[in-house]
C-alpha positions in Angstrom: -20.8 -22.0 50.5 -23.5 -22.9 47.9 -22.5 -25.4 45.3 -22.8 -24.0 41.7 -24.1 -26.4 39.1 -24.0 -25.9 35.4 -26.9 -27.3 33.5 -26.1 -29.8 30.8 -27.4 -29.0 27.4 -27.2 -31.7 24.9 -26.5 -30.4 21.4 -27.6 -32.6 18.5 -26.6 -32.1 14.9 -25.4 -33.7 11.8 -22.0 -33.3 10.1 -21.7 -32.5 6.4 -21.2 -36.2 5.6 -24.5 -37.0 7.3 -23.2 -38.4 10.6 -25.6 -37.5 13.4 -24.3 -36.7 16.9 -25.3 -35.7 20.4 -22.8 -34.0 22.7 -22.9 -32.2 26.0 -22.3 -28.5 25.3 -20.3 -28.2 28.6 -17.4 -30.0 26.9 -16.2 -26.7 25.4 -15.5 -25.4 28.9 -13.9 -28.6 30.3 -10.4 -28.0 31.6 -9.4 -31.6 30.7 -10.2 -30.9 27.1 -8.0 -27.8 27.1 -5.2 -29.7 28.8 -5.3 -32.4 26.2 -5.5 -30.0 23.2 -2.5 -28.1 24.5 -0.6 -31.4 25.0 -1.2 -32.2 21.3 0.6 -28.9 20.4 3.7 -29.6 22.4 7.0 -30.4 20.6 7.4 -33.6 22.6 4.0 -34.9 21.4 4.5 -33.7 17.8 7.6 -35.8 17.6 5.9 -38.9 18.9 2.9 -40.1 16.7 1.9 -42.8 19.2 1.5 -40.4 22.0 -0.3 -37.9 19.7 -2.8 -40.7 18.7 -3.3 -41.6 22.4 -4.1 -38.0 23.2 -6.5 -37.6 20.3 -8.5 -40.6 21.4 -8.5 -39.3 25.0 -10.1 -36.1 23.5 -12.7 -38.2 21.6 -13.5 -40.3 24.7 -13.9 -37.2 26.8 -16.3 -35.7 24.2 -18.4 -38.8 23.8 -18.4 -39.8 27.5 -17.5 -43.4 27.1 -16.0 -45.9 24.6 -19.5 -47.3 23.6 -20.6 -43.8 22.4 -17.2 -43.2 20.7 -17.5 -46.6 18.9 -21.0 -45.9 17.8 -19.9 -42.5 16.3 -16.8 -44.1 14.6 -19.1 -46.8 13.1 -21.4 -44.1 11.8 -18.4 -42.3 10.3 -17.3 -45.5 8.7 -20.8 -46.1 7.2 -20.7 -42.6 5.7 -17.3 -43.2 4.3 -17.4 -46.5 2.4 -16.8 -48.6 5.5 -13.6 -46.9 6.7 -13.2 -44.5 9.7 -9.8 -42.9 9.0 -8.3 -40.7 11.8 -8.3 -37.8 9.3 -12.0 -38.1 8.6 -12.9 -38.7 12.2 -11.0 -35.6 13.2 -12.8 -33.5 10.6 -16.1 -34.8 11.9 -15.2 -33.9 15.5 -14.0 -30.4 14.4 -17.4 -29.9 12.8 -19.0 -30.8 16.1 -16.9 -28.2 17.8 -17.9 -25.6 15.2 -21.5 -26.4 16.0 -20.9 -25.8 19.7 -19.2 -22.5 19.0 -22.0 -21.3 16.7 -24.7 -22.1 19.2 -22.7 -20.5 22.0 -22.0 -17.3 20.0 -25.6 -16.9 18.7 -27.0 -17.0 22.3 -24.4 -14.6 23.7 -25.4 -11.0 24.5 -24.0 -8.8 21.9 
């Protein structure tokens, strides 16, 4: 059986606050991401802020590929936000990145 490969497409962009990013577009189809995002929605996790934070950072690590890339992004977010990288701001930045992936995907889809 032939092995199917999906080409990686690096999407680059800039969030509204001016933070630049590069992300592999395949992340939107990664089952690990879906699993983590559904875990965040579970009642068990909603009642445990420590576990929720752990899952959120697993999502971020998955998106950025490694801790070095994640730290570089968090440092850029801090620079754009008076030296602080709050979880709320970081989450908004990451959601903007997801929106960018969805827009690029939907604009190239046959209609």
